[in-house]
Every structure is written in structure tokens, then in C-alpha cells.
KELUM-823071 format. One line per field, with one value per residue (C-alpha): x, y, z; residue in three letters; chain. Coordinates in Angstrom, 3 decimals. Layout:
east: [X;...]
north: [Y;...]
up: [Z;...]
zavo: [ala;...]
kolmi: [A;...]
//
This chain:
east: [-9.625;-12.977;-15.361;-17.094;-19.183;-16.879;-14.755;-11.262;-9.822;-11.961;-14.510;-12.546;-9.109;-11.192;-13.551;-10.327;-9.081;-12.146;-11.732;-8.381;-7.196;-3.718;-0.598;3.037;6.144;9.201;12.148;15.976;18.160;21.563;22.882;19.778;17.124;13.792;10.591;6.912;4.827;1.118;-0.847;-4.795;-6.288;-2.944;0.091;3.152;3.989;7.580;8.778;11.815;12.343;14.503;14.940;17.641;16.698;17.460;15.156;11.766;8.452;7.224;3.603;2.040;-1.210;-2.921;-6.774;-8.715;-10.826;-7.041;-6.102;-2.960;-1.288;2.305;4.903;6.205;9.332;9.144;11.455;9.188;5.282;3.843;3.110;3.814;1.859;5.092;4.750;1.014;0.337;-2.291;-2.555;-2.618;-0.365;-1.293;-0.404;-2.022;-1.000;-1.865;-1.123;-4.298;-7.814;-10.087;-13.373;-13.070;-15.239;-15.467;-15.407;-11.588;-9.457;-6.190;-6.287;-3.744;-0.977;-1.577;-0.634;2.220;3.408;2.827;4.953;7.893;7.977;7.813;10.361;12.654;13.703;17.494;17.573;17.448;14.446;12.798;10.295;10.921;11.622;14.524;13.568;12.649;9.385;8.086;7.277;10.442;12.739;10.577;12.467;12.574;10.325;8.185;5.273;2.046;0.048;-3.149;-4.117;-3.592;-7.095;-7.578;-3.935;-5.363;-7.885;-6.020;-2.223;-2.486;0.828;0.850;3.627;3.863;6.235;4.206;3.187;7.017;8.391;5.725;6.989;10.155;9.691;6.502;7.588;4.328;6.058;6.248;3.079;2.478;-1.649;-2.104;-4.466;-3.394;-5.142;-5.041;-6.818;-6.718;-5.674;-6.861;-9.404;-7.580;-10.097;-10.578;-10.531;-6.675;-7.146;-8.786;-5.508;-2.708;-4.013;-2.005;-4.345;-4.970;-1.059;-0.721;-4.049;-1.975;1.264;-0.793;-2.235;1.066;0.831;-0.637;-2.950;-2.965;-5.609;-6.602;-8.859;-9.836;-11.727;-13.530;-16.051;-15.976;-17.788;-14.466;-13.801;-16.080;-13.679;-11.220;-13.934;-11.997;-8.759;-10.915;-12.396;-9.123;-7.263;-10.380;-9.685;-6.198;-6.617;-8.966;-10.413;-13.021;-13.955;-15.516;-17.860;-18.192;-21.234;-22.192;-25.752;-28.127;-29.639;-27.694;-28.952;-27.284;-24.174;-23.709;-23.721;-20.906;-19.094;-18.397;-17.120;-17.424;-19.740;-23.203;-25.180;-27.070;-23.679;-21.719;-24.599;-24.996;-20.899;-21.798;-24.324;-22.593;-19.168;-21.671;-23.322;-19.607;-18.842;-16.828;-17.067;-18.001;-20.066;-20.929;-19.034;-21.116;-18.778;-18.820;-21.833;-22.272;-24.065;-27.779;-27.320;-26.965;-27.229;-31.279;-33.279;-34.568;-31.419;-29.849;-32.653;-32.594;-29.116;-29.762;-32.162;-30.342;-27.128;-28.930;-30.835;-27.506;-25.943;-23.511;-22.230;-21.887;-22.897;-20.691;-20.607;-18.765;-19.048;-17.641;-14.205;-13.223;-9.557;-7.996;-7.855;-11.254;-12.138;-10.633;-12.298;-15.496;-16.739;-17.075;-19.121;-21.826;-21.778;-22.564;-25.195;-26.187;-26.167;-28.678;-25.950;-22.865;-22.675;-23.482;-20.632;-18.458;-19.591;-19.509;-16.246;-14.497;-12.396;-12.557;-12.214;-14.318;-18.186;-19.026;-19.383;-22.982;-23.383;-21.571;-23.469;-26.590;-25.718;-24.216;-27.827;-28.920;-26.546;-27.136;-31.036;-30.637;-28.813;-30.655;-33.691;-32.104;-30.867;-26.859;-26.647;-27.929;-29.578;-31.733;-35.651;-38.435;-39.586;-38.030;-40.951;-40.918;-37.947;-37.859;-41.605;-39.787;-36.967;-39.277;-41.228;-37.590;-36.741;-39.764;-39.573;-35.619;-36.292;-35.954;-33.812;-31.022;-32.264;-31.139;-27.528;-27.375;-25.750]
north: [-29.299;-29.971;-27.221;-28.101;-26.266;-23.809;-23.653;-25.310;-23.567;-26.159;-25.358;-26.698;-24.242;-20.962;-21.124;-21.480;-18.027;-16.492;-17.863;-17.311;-20.241;-20.547;-20.526;-19.223;-20.482;-17.881;-18.643;-16.854;-16.674;-17.920;-20.206;-19.001;-21.758;-21.619;-20.381;-19.942;-16.791;-17.859;-15.322;-15.023;-14.418;-13.524;-15.292;-12.903;-13.122;-14.153;-11.249;-9.177;-5.365;-3.654;-0.645;-0.223;-0.882;2.516;4.460;5.451;4.452;7.532;8.301;7.921;9.849;10.863;11.717;14.145;10.904;10.374;7.189;7.145;5.023;4.384;2.597;-0.944;-1.772;-5.856;-8.229;-11.426;-11.426;-14.602;-16.779;-19.962;-23.590;-24.546;-21.485;-21.292;-24.795;-24.408;-25.972;-22.641;-20.453;-16.288;-12.645;-9.652;-6.294;-4.142;-4.375;-3.213;-2.830;1.076;-1.390;-1.644;-4.677;-5.038;-8.750;-9.016;-11.627;-10.125;-7.474;-9.210;-9.320;-5.740;-4.875;-7.371;-5.127;-1.899;-2.822;-4.328;-0.635;1.431;-1.663;-1.192;-4.604;-6.317;-8.123;-11.386;-12.695;-14.732;-17.021;-20.814;-20.288;-18.653;-15.669;-12.013;-11.606;-7.778;-7.602;-8.412;-5.675;-2.714;0.447;1.662;4.453;5.194;3.944;4.324;7.218;5.094;2.450;-0.869;-1.338;1.681;1.492;-1.562;0.662;3.789;2.896;1.446;-0.294;-0.232;-2.624;-0.543;-2.970;-6.134;-6.692;-5.980;-8.589;-10.857;-10.879;-11.266;-14.256;-16.534;-19.925;-21.810;-25.158;-23.780;-23.774;-27.661;-26.890;-25.500;-22.142;-18.891;-17.066;-12.726;-11.256;-14.063;-11.240;-7.687;-6.565;-6.584;-4.161;-1.784;1.959;2.200;0.094;3.024;4.793;2.638;-0.631;-2.886;-5.812;-5.052;-5.074;-8.405;-9.719;-7.987;-10.000;-13.206;-12.980;-13.603;-16.944;-19.996;-23.175;-21.464;-21.736;-18.081;-17.178;-13.694;-12.781;-9.587;-7.280;-4.684;-4.233;-2.330;-5.706;-5.685;-2.737;-5.352;-7.429;-7.448;-8.927;-11.915;-12.605;-12.474;-14.779;-17.008;-17.736;-18.896;-19.740;-21.204;-18.054;-17.731;-14.653;-15.326;-12.117;-11.614;-11.174;-11.605;-10.159;-8.665;-6.039;-3.300;-1.939;-4.410;-4.689;-1.032;-2.148;-5.061;-3.392;0.152;0.965;-1.672;-1.719;-2.054;-5.217;-4.797;-3.439;-6.440;-8.395;-6.247;-7.308;-10.865;-10.444;-8.756;-10.689;-14.068;-12.021;-11.477;-15.239;-15.003;-17.857;-16.451;-17.013;-15.862;-16.636;-15.862;-16.070;-15.027;-16.022;-14.354;-16.083;-14.492;-12.071;-13.445;-16.962;-16.479;-18.670;-16.044;-14.208;-17.099;-18.060;-13.625;-14.420;-17.326;-16.242;-12.867;-14.925;-17.456;-14.233;-12.774;-15.556;-17.372;-20.632;-21.563;-20.476;-21.352;-19.897;-20.710;-19.271;-16.369;-17.291;-15.176;-14.738;-12.683;-9.680;-9.816;-10.237;-7.120;-5.099;-6.838;-7.815;-4.201;-3.125;-6.438;-4.316;-1.780;-2.931;-5.836;-6.294;-9.147;-11.210;-9.561;-12.192;-14.743;-14.265;-14.390;-17.779;-19.263;-18.334;-18.217;-21.420;-21.425;-19.140;-20.943;-22.231;-25.061;-28.239;-28.619;-25.409;-25.602;-29.119;-27.022;-24.323;-26.537;-28.397;-25.037;-24.244;-27.893;-27.418;-24.161;-24.872;-27.816;-25.736;-22.828;-25.100;-24.956;-28.451;-31.373;-30.685;-27.603;-29.172;-27.320;-25.768;-23.952;-22.908;-26.776;-27.347;-24.345;-25.524;-28.914;-27.102;-25.191;-28.363;-30.044;-26.902;-26.570;-30.164;-29.003;-25.817;-26.480;-28.755;-26.205;-23.081;-24.827;-24.412;-21.543;-19.675]
up: [-12.205;-11.106;-9.564;-6.337;-4.308;-2.941;-5.474;-5.818;-3.350;-0.957;1.010;4.471;3.506;2.447;5.440;7.562;6.019;6.960;10.258;11.349;11.561;10.231;11.954;10.890;12.837;13.296;14.495;14.584;12.643;13.358;16.109;18.489;19.234;17.354;18.927;17.601;17.484;16.541;14.795;14.388;10.929;8.323;8.478;8.645;5.237;4.548;2.671;2.345;2.310;0.243;2.693;5.022;8.351;9.383;6.399;7.125;5.965;3.708;3.975;0.486;0.984;4.318;3.750;5.867;7.749;9.146;7.439;6.097;3.308;4.151;1.334;2.441;-0.356;-0.735;-2.355;-1.667;-1.680;-1.359;1.180;0.875;1.782;4.023;6.230;6.547;6.619;4.319;0.965;-0.962;-1.659;-0.586;-1.414;-0.089;-1.080;1.770;5.229;7.486;6.401;6.095;6.163;10.026;10.716;14.258;14.139;11.885;12.945;11.139;14.200;15.798;13.107;12.125;16.281;16.169;12.937;14.551;17.939;15.531;14.298;17.285;19.208;15.813;13.996;14.432;11.256;13.555;13.329;10.641;9.144;9.618;5.682;6.553;5.008;7.107;7.005;6.730;10.334;11.367;8.990;9.301;10.439;13.743;14.633;17.386;18.365;16.647;18.560;17.533;19.467;17.585;16.811;15.190;13.852;12.138;9.921;9.497;9.177;5.611;4.427;0.972;-0.501;-3.723;-5.885;-4.759;-8.835;-9.775;-7.846;-8.316;-12.327;-11.041;-8.115;-9.265;-10.470;-11.704;-11.343;-7.408;-7.108;-7.916;-8.519;-5.355;-5.517;-5.269;-3.316;-3.164;-0.282;2.824;5.564;4.564;1.491;-1.967;-3.416;-0.178;-0.747;-1.230;-4.068;-6.457;-5.826;-5.968;-8.180;-6.773;-7.086;-10.902;-11.665;-9.933;-12.038;-14.853;-14.077;-13.622;-17.395;-18.540;-17.139;-17.907;-15.937;-12.442;-9.978;-8.870;-5.596;-4.681;-1.630;-1.777;0.285;-2.456;-5.749;-6.742;-7.697;-11.186;-11.953;-13.161;-14.995;-18.019;-16.585;-14.358;-18.249;-20.032;-16.740;-16.956;-20.441;-19.206;-15.700;-12.855;-11.743;-8.647;-7.081;-3.337;-2.419;1.732;2.833;6.616;6.320;3.965;5.993;5.679;8.871;10.912;8.681;9.069;13.012;12.544;9.984;9.810;6.802;4.146;1.442;1.575;1.041;-1.924;-3.694;-2.896;-4.488;-7.618;-8.238;-7.721;-10.136;-12.579;-12.287;-12.664;-16.070;-17.244;-17.154;-14.074;-11.614;-8.222;-5.193;-1.525;1.757;4.573;7.077;9.757;10.678;14.227;16.827;17.959;15.500;11.821;12.511;12.126;9.480;7.760;7.435;6.253;3.839;3.118;2.059;-0.083;-2.001;-2.791;-3.747;-6.189;-7.822;-8.602;-10.126;-7.089;-8.328;-4.190;-0.791;1.734;5.588;8.946;12.548;14.377;15.436;18.944;18.870;21.058;18.531;17.365;20.823;22.407;19.461;19.263;22.871;23.835;20.246;21.429;24.893;23.032;20.234;21.441;25.085;25.816;23.809;26.133;29.085;26.803;24.728;27.632;29.046;25.722;24.398;27.823;26.876;23.691;20.787;18.581;19.302;20.425;18.416;19.360;17.677;14.811;13.668;14.353;12.252;9.558;9.575;9.192;6.234;4.198;4.534;2.876;0.339;-0.464;-0.782;-2.788;-5.249;-4.014;-3.381;-5.717;-8.716;-9.529;-9.095;-11.223;-7.875;-5.536;-3.566;-2.805;-1.755;0.519;1.992;2.916;4.122;6.536;7.662;8.849;10.800;12.523;14.249;14.790;15.451;19.339;19.640;17.581;19.397;22.597;21.364;19.234;21.992]
zavo: [met;cys;arg;ala;val;gly;ser;phe;leu;gly;val;arg;gln;leu;leu;ala;val;trp;met;gly;thr;met;arg;met;lys;ala;gly;arg;arg;gly;gly;gly;ala;ala;gly;gln;ile;glu;leu;asp;gly;asp;phe;val;gln;thr;thr;leu;leu;ser;arg;ser;pro;ala;ala;pro;leu;pro;val;leu;asp;gln;arg;ala;arg;gly;thr;lys;phe;ile;glu;leu;ser;val;arg;ser;val;leu;asn;thr;pro;ala;ala;thr;his;met;gly;phe;trp;ser;ile;asn;pro;tyr;val;gly;cys;glu;phe;gly;cys;thr;tyr;cys;tyr;ala;arg;asp;thr;his;arg;trp;val;met;glu;arg;arg;gly;ser;gly;ala;asp;gly;gln;gln;gly;ser;ser;thr;gly;glu;leu;ser;asp;thr;glu;ser;leu;pro;arg;arg;pro;ala;ala;pro;leu;pro;pro;trp;glu;ala;phe;glu;lys;glu;ile;leu;val;lys;ser;asp;val;ala;glu;val;leu;ala;arg;thr;leu;asn;pro;ala;arg;leu;ala;gly;his;pro;leu;val;ile;gly;thr;ala;thr;asp;pro;tyr;gln;pro;ala;glu;arg;arg;phe;arg;leu;thr;arg;arg;ile;leu;glu;val;leu;arg;ser;tyr;his;gly;leu;ser;ile;glu;ile;ile;thr;lys;ser;pro;leu;val;thr;arg;asp;leu;asp;leu;leu;gln;ala;leu;ser;gln;arg;his;glu;val;asn;val;asn;ile;ser;leu;ala;thr;ala;asp;pro;arg;leu;ala;arg;arg;leu;glu;leu;arg;ser;pro;val;pro;ala;ala;arg;leu;arg;ala;leu;arg;arg;leu;ser;ala;gly;gly;val;tyr;ala;gly;leu;ile;val;ala;pro;ile;ile;pro;gly;ile;thr;asp;asp;trp;ala;gly;leu;ala;arg;leu;met;glu;ala;ala;lys;glu;ala;gly;ala;arg;tyr;val;ile;gly;ser;ala;leu;arg;leu;gly;pro;ala;ala;arg;his;arg;phe;leu;pro;val;leu;glu;arg;glu;phe;pro;glu;leu;tyr;gln;arg;tyr;arg;arg;his;tyr;ala;asn;ser;asp;met;thr;ser;arg;ser;tyr;gln;asp;ala;leu;thr;arg;arg;leu;asp;ala;leu;arg;gln;ala;tyr;gly;phe;ala;gly;asp;glu;ala;ser;ser;arg;arg;arg;arg;leu;glu;asp;ala;asp;arg;lys;ala;asp;ile;ser;his;leu;ala;glu;gln;ala;val;leu;leu]
kolmi: [A;A;A;A;A;A;A;A;A;A;A;A;A;A;A;A;A;A;A;A;A;A;A;A;A;A;A;A;A;A;A;A;A;A;A;A;A;A;A;A;A;A;A;A;A;A;A;A;A;A;A;A;A;A;A;A;A;A;A;A;A;A;A;A;A;A;A;A;A;A;A;A;A;A;A;A;A;A;A;A;A;A;A;A;A;A;A;A;A;A;A;A;A;A;A;A;A;A;A;A;A;A;A;A;A;A;A;A;A;A;A;A;A;A;A;A;A;A;A;A;A;A;A;A;A;A;A;A;A;A;A;A;A;A;A;A;A;A;A;A;A;A;A;A;A;A;A;A;A;A;A;A;A;A;A;A;A;A;A;A;A;A;A;A;A;A;A;A;A;A;A;A;A;A;A;A;A;A;A;A;A;A;A;A;A;A;A;A;A;A;A;A;A;A;A;A;A;A;A;A;A;A;A;A;A;A;A;A;A;A;A;A;A;A;A;A;A;A;A;A;A;A;A;A;A;A;A;A;A;A;A;A;A;A;A;A;A;A;A;A;A;A;A;A;A;A;A;A;A;A;A;A;A;A;A;A;A;A;A;A;A;A;A;A;A;A;A;A;A;A;A;A;A;A;A;A;A;A;A;A;A;A;A;A;A;A;A;A;A;A;A;A;A;A;A;A;A;A;A;A;A;A;A;A;A;A;A;A;A;A;A;A;A;A;A;A;A;A;A;A;A;A;A;A;A;A;A;A;A;A;A;A;A;A;A;A;A;A;A;A;A;A;A;A;A;A;A;A;A;A;A;A;A;A;A;A;A;A;A;A;A;A;A;A;A;A;A;A;A;A;A;A;A;A;A;A;A;A;A;A;A;A;A;A;A;A;A;A;A;A;A;A;A;A;A;A;A;A;A;A;A;A;A;A;A]
//
């Protein structure tokens, strides 16, 4: 399979992961009429629990900073394209994420998981595939004392037997050439991975197969811990690692992503992966209007990615769904008060940025990719390309800025 810019997963589908545009249908089992539950971000996984509904979920660990790691035993771990309406399979070893990115779209799914835990599960609801999901068969327990946005960051569900279940249930023929993506909802290399090593165990299982397309999406330099495995897997499969980075400015990153690794660490990880022969690139997502969408900031990211050996750079604008809106807007009001009312107007009737903004952003990204050699052939002088792009940007700058919020 030929690798195009944006990896063999495909730019449109890969960006859809980060924009949170996926949906999953859920209906009632038995004779009830089918219904729909739409969730931003991670589609509720069609995962069967092996634990009795009456049994409590054990706490595996608790950190001084207040994070709990809660065991979630499962029987099935793969999300199918039929369930997600996307052209790939996916697997998430954790539910919830300590990185605490203010714009994260997956919070709504985590909130729904917590509500199901609080209200109990009757075992009657399931996905359209006829399987019970992990969120629908969780044991009864009191509602989490933390607000949903904080529980997302501090109550991490750990699928301890994910690798064993994958080994029992993965049938390469069922994948039918579709990629298998690790980390579509929460980061597979978040801090929990240092102890539980679930992502590494997943990769070890995949090493025994041949001919798969495997994608990883992460913000963490911890991915380089598994460089040996990724190299070995690359001999048997098509492997692609997508490093996510919204800005190269560490101070700006800290205001938007409370506990995620600093930009320099992610770029070092990208460099190490590339130097080690792993096919890797940069996802600039989300691109936040008025904050991380400026020409200079995006150019700095392109240059850093090029120096780190990235094979591609792709990006998408912020999608502000209900879950992300609830967490992000208060941060915006505190950190960027001059943008607060403009955001409320711009996103008043849609989760997406306007078409004019998206078109302007696409032109900007295309010009920068061309300037830094991520589109077309590598010219001998990057400076000349960048100067040409700068001149084009000067011509269209006023028109573009008119629609950038």
C-alpha cells in the first residue's frame, strides 16, 4: 500500500479522530425499539465486561495528586468500522486521560461512562452490533464525587486484560485491510502507561501477526520506550506514529494542555522515531482560532517537524462540541478574555468553524507545507520556497484574517 502524506489511514479519517466527529449508534437489546446516543470523541467501545454487574471495580493505584486507576476487565476490545462509521478499527487501552487538555472532545464519553456507573446498569442496553459496551454494563456504585471534567482526568479506567483479550479475539481477516488505530480517544502513552504497560503489551501481541496497518496517536515521548517494538513491527506491518502537537510555544501549550508533555519533548520523540526508521509525522490538532493559527506559529511547527524528520504534517481546526465547550470556554475566558465573546458568537450555532475559516486555514497550511517540502518534491532551497510563500501570504493576509474569527 502506498503511503501518502498523512499516512495510510488517510488525512480525512485521521483528522476526524481529532475533530471528534465520530458517532456510535446504541439501541436496546431484546424487543425494545432502537435508539441513538451520539457522543463526541471516542465512540463508546463495543466491549464486554467479564465482571458481574454487582461486583465493585477495584482501585489498582492512587497517586498523591489525586488520580485513581480503576481496573476494568473486558471480553472484547476492538471498535469496528460498522460501529464507528469510519474506515478503520480502533482500540483504546484506557478510558480517561491525565493530560487534561482543555479542548479535549472525549470528555463527553467519559462523562457518560461515569453517569452509567452512578446510575447502575441493567444489562439491557447495547450497541447496534448486539454487544454490550463497557459503559453500559458497569457495576452500580455511587456517583463520582468529582465533576465530570475532573473525573475524566483523575479517574482513569485501566483495561488490564486488553492484550490477552486482543490475542484471543483479533482476526486479521475481519480487518479486511482496514488500519488498526491505537489511541483514538485517550492517549495510549499517558502517565498510566508507565506502570501498566498496556500499550506495549498490545504491540507485543501484534508482533505475532503479519501484514496489518497499525496507527498510533500520542502526545507523549513515552512512545520512544517502545522503539524496539515499533522497529520490529515495521518489518511485518505498515506502522505509523502520529505525534500530536498544537503549538511549539511551551508557555502557550501549558495554558491549553495542563499536564501534557512540553513541545520540545514531543519533537525529540518525533526525531528519535524518524531516526530509528519508524514512519512518523506531526498532527497539528486542534488548531485553535486566534491562538495557534497564526502564520508564524504554524511555520515554526512546520520547521520543527522538518528538522525532526517528520514525513508529513497535517492539521485541523478546533471542533467545540458540548463536552469540550463546557471545559474550554471558562479557560478561554480566563486566559484569552479578548476572544471569549468572539468564540461564543462564532460557535453559537455549530460545533465547527465556519467554512470561510476552514478554507483560509487550508490555504495557509498548504502554503506552509509547500514551503517546507511536505507537499511536492524537495527543492534545493527551502528559503526560496518560504519567501515565495511569504509573498503569497502578504497578498491574501487581509482577506484571510477577515475570516480567522
